[in-house]
Structure formats: structure tokens, C-alpha cells
N, C-alpha and C positions, 0 to 999 in steps of 0.2 A: 753742709751748707744749703741753704734754700735755693731752688732753681728759679731764677728771676729772669723773665723776658721783658725786655724794653722794645717797644714797636714803633717804627716810623720810617720815613723815607730818609731822613737825616742827610739830605743834600748839603754839602758844605760843612757839616758837623760844627755849627756855629755855637755861640755862647749859650743859646736856649736849648740845643740839643746836648750840649755838655752838662746842663743842669739836670736834664731827665736822666742821664746816665749816672751822674753823682748821686741822685736820690735812689736810683735803683741799687747802686752799690751798697747802700745802707740795709737793704733786705737780703742780700746774699750774692752768689755768683751770677754775673750778668751776662746773658746772651741777647745780643741785639738781633732782632728780626728786621731786615730791611728788604726793599723791593727793587727789582729791576727786570725789565725796563720801567720808567715812570708810569704809574698808573694811567695818567692822562693819555699816554701814547697809545693805550688799548681802548679806553673809554671814550676820549674825545681827541683824536690825533692832531687836530687843528690847534689844540691848546697845549700841546707838549711843550714844556719849558725847556730852555737851555740848562746845561749842567754847571754847577759850581766846582765839582770835581768829578772824576770818573769813578767807576764802582771799586776798582783796585785801591785808589787812594782813599775812598771813602772807609773802606775796611780798616786800613791803616790807621786813619784818624780816629775812628770809633774805638780801636784798641788802645790808642794813646790816650784817649779820654777815660779809659777804665773799663771797657768791656772785656770780658775773659774770652768771649767767642762771638763771631759775627756769622749769621746765616742769611744768605741772599736767596730770597724767595723769588721764583720766576713768575712775574705778574703777567698772566696770559688771559685770554678770553674766558677759558674754563674757570680760572681762579676768580675772575671778576664776577662770576655768576653764583659763587657760593653764598648761601644765606648767612646772615649773622650767627644763627646757631651752628650751621655747618663749619663756618670758620673757627668757632670756639671748639667744637668737638673734633674736627679733623685736624686742625692746624695747632692750636693752643694746647689742647690735650693730647690729642693722638700723635702729633709729630714732636711737640716740644715738651710734653709733660710738665707744663707750667705750674709752678706753686705759688707765684706771685707775678702780677702782670703791671707794668708801668707804662703809661701812655700820657701824651700831652692832652690838654682839655679840648683840642680841636680834632682828635682822632677819631674818625669815623670808619667802619669796616663792613664787610658783607655787600651784597648785591645792592647797587645804587646808594651805597653809604648808609644803609638803613640801621646799621648798628651804631649805637652812641656810647660814649663813655659812661653815662648813667646806667644804661641797660647792661653793659659788661660788669659794672660794679654790683648791680642787683643780682646778676645770675652767677657771677664768679664763685662765690661760696658754694653753690650747688654742685659745681664741677671741681671743687677742691682747691681753688686759687683765690688770693686776695688780690685787690686792685688798688693801685695808687694813681690818681689823676693829677697831673702837675699843671698848675696854673702856668700859662706862658709867660715868659720873661719879657719885661718891657725895657726900652731904652729911650730916653727923652720923650715919654708919653706914648710911644708906639710900640707895638709888639715886634720882637726880634723874629724875623722869618726868613727862609730862603728866598722868597719872592721879593721882600724888601731889599735884601742884600743884592740880589740879582739887578734890581732896578738901579740901586746906587752904582754898581759897577758900570752898567750901561751908560749911566749918566757921567761917568768919569770921576764919581766921588770916592776914589780908592781909599783915602784915609778913613772915612766913615765905614766903609765896607770892611776894611781891616780891623776896625775896632769891634765890630759886631762878630767877625769871624774869630777873633783873638789870635790872628796870624796874617801873614801876607797873602792876598789872593794871588794865584799863579795860574799860568796856562802851560800845558805840556804838548810836545809834539816832535816829530822828526825835524831836524834841521834840513830844509830844502833849498835847492837852487832858486835864487830870485834873479833880479836883472843885473846884479853885481855892480849897481851904480855906486853904492857905498863904498865898494873896494876901490873904484876908480878915483874917488875923491878923498881918500884917506880915512874913511870911517867904515871898514868892513863890517857888515852886520850878519848875524844869524837870523834867517828867516824861519819862522816856525810853521809847519803845516798843522792845521787844526781840523777837528771833526765838525760836522754841521751843528753839533749839540754845544759846541764851546760857547761860553759866555764871554764876549769880547768887549773890553772897556770902549768908552767914547774915543773917537779919533783924537790924537794928541800926542804930546811927548811927555814921558814919565821918567822918573828916576827908580831903579830897582836893581835886580841881580839876575844874572844868567848863569845857570848851572848846566854843565854837561859832564857826565861821569862824576869823578870825585871833585871836580873844580867847580868853584863858585866865585864869580867875578861881579864887582859892582858894574852897573850898565846903564846906559842911556837907551830908552825904549821908544820906538816910533810905532804908531798905529795909524793907517790911513792909506791914501792913494798917491802920495808924492805929487801934489798939484803943481809944484814948481816946474816939472818936466812934462812935456807934451805927451799926449798918448792916453789911451783908455786902459786902465788896470784895475784890478780888484783890490780890496782892502789887504793890507799886508800887516803882519805883526813881526817886527824885527828888533833885534836888541845888539847894540854895539858894547862889547866887553871893554871897558875903559883902560886904555893904556896897553892893551894886549896886541901883539902883532904875530902873524904867521899861524893863526890857529886854523886847524883843519877839522871842521865840526860836521860836515855833511853826512847825512844818513845816521847820526846819533841822535838820541833823545835829548832834547833841550827843555829846560824849565825856566820860565821867565817869571820872576816874582815882581809884583808892582808895589813899590813903597810910597812914591809921592807923584802927584801930577804937577807937571811943570808949566805946560802951556797948551793952547789949542794948536791944531794944525793950520799952518799959514802958507799962502802962496807968495814966494819971493820973486822979485824982478830980476832974475838971473842967478848964477852960482855964487858969486862974491857975497851977497848979503845972506845967502843961504849958509855958507860956510862960517861967516861971522857969528850967525845965531847958533849954529851947531856947537861951536867952540864954548859959547856961553852956557848952552844946555849941558854940555859934558862937564864943565867946571861946577855947574850947580848940582849935577848928579853926583859928582866926585864928592862934594862937600857933604850933601845930605846922607849918602850911603855910609860915610866914614863916621857918622854919630854912633 
């Protein structure tokens, strides 16, 4: 089988990324070359984007999409200064022994992104590999990209983001101690500790699922600062596992999947109207997640 290298960051492994891997699979055994940290964090740190998935999950999703192997290249200052020809000679040929290379039409490489898809396709045969340039997939007239999906999530448009990801967007982190206010009012929640690179959906209430270990429960999810209660606090991401009691989840890894946006975060005039709305939220979340 021909050794095929598919190159990209592939953050989120969305529908467009899956198409690149699918095309690569028709050429032979696919090794995906991806990069960590994100190139922007080295070249222009102020423009470093948040992540759609962490690197470990990116590898799993790439293999699920059809990659035989995934190689994570450390994108550091030295790597960023390779010329396009050095990238081809040292990385594609020297390190990966590529026989065919598959890239998206927006993939540039080498120092200051001077290497273009056109250049790679022109010089590839000289180095003994063919090149496939994949036209970027579109949805509703716009390119499917990690940036587009990131913006949809930040805007709270979870249903559209999930369509482009072809799965539910999720966040992962250790279940940490919060203010325990939910426990006091009958809705004990799991608060998730997140990294600074996490892409957090817009404040509001969502329906989805909470997974810890082998368990996965339908959940009502809240993101925000709990404006009904006085005090200054940071944004919290917390999930109430519907109809579950006595769960002890602290210090275990929690995964919150977002399925549906229910409403904006509201400030209520006291506990009674808040509880009334929370019951409605849970009823709606129960209905949606049972489909």
C-alpha cells in the first residue's frame, strides 16, 4: 500500500477534515500529520485560537475518521523557520517517506507560509510523491472551517456547530468543587474545570449529556455567572444529571456534550421563580435528550 500523508491542524475533525481523510484513504494507508501547539501560538501568540478538542481526542477522532496513524509534530520556533523546501525534504521525505500527500486548498507551509499547494504539486514528483489538493467543503454557501465552528459555539448556535462537526460538541475537565448552591436547592450540578484554551459556548441553558467514567446521563447544562444570586463570580460550566441522586463525581474527568440550546441566562427575582424555570428547563432537556 502507498504511504499517504494527510496534513493539517484538523482541530475538531469536522466534516471538511473527514472529507480530506476520505480522499486520502483512496490513495493508500493514511498517516495524518498534525501540529501541536497551534502554529499561531508560536507565530502570533495574540491570535492563538481556542481549541475544539484537545490533542488526545483529536488523535482518536482522526483514527475514527479513517487514519491508520496520527503523528503530532511539535510546532516550535525552529520548525516555523523551515523553508518550504526544507519542510519537503526534511519532513515529508526524510521523516515520513511520503509517496502521496493530501492537503486542503488553503494549506500553506514553510517559513512565513511561503509554500503553497500549487508549489507542492509542482515539485512533488521531483521528490517522488504525488499531491492531491482538496477543495474545501461548503455548507450553506460558506466554507466549513474550525474558525466558523468556533464562532458558532461562542454564539451559542450549538445545533449548527454539531451539524458541521457531525457529532455533539463537548467539553472535558475534572469535576471540581463549586459553590454547592445547586445541591442546596435540589439540583446538584457537576462543575467542570476547563483549560484557558477551551471553547466555551455562550452563556445560557442547554440540554445534553454528562458522562463520568462508563456512565452517561441526560443533563441540563448551565453556563454563566448565576446572576440571580448576589456576589461576583466567574463563568461556570455545570451540568445537572437528570433524575440522579447521590452522585459523587469530584476529581473525576467529566464530559459535557451539548445537544440543544434552551434559553439565555436570566436574572430572576428570587429563588421561587428560578426553581419554577429550572423545572421547565429540566422537563425540556428530558424530552429532547430522550429522542
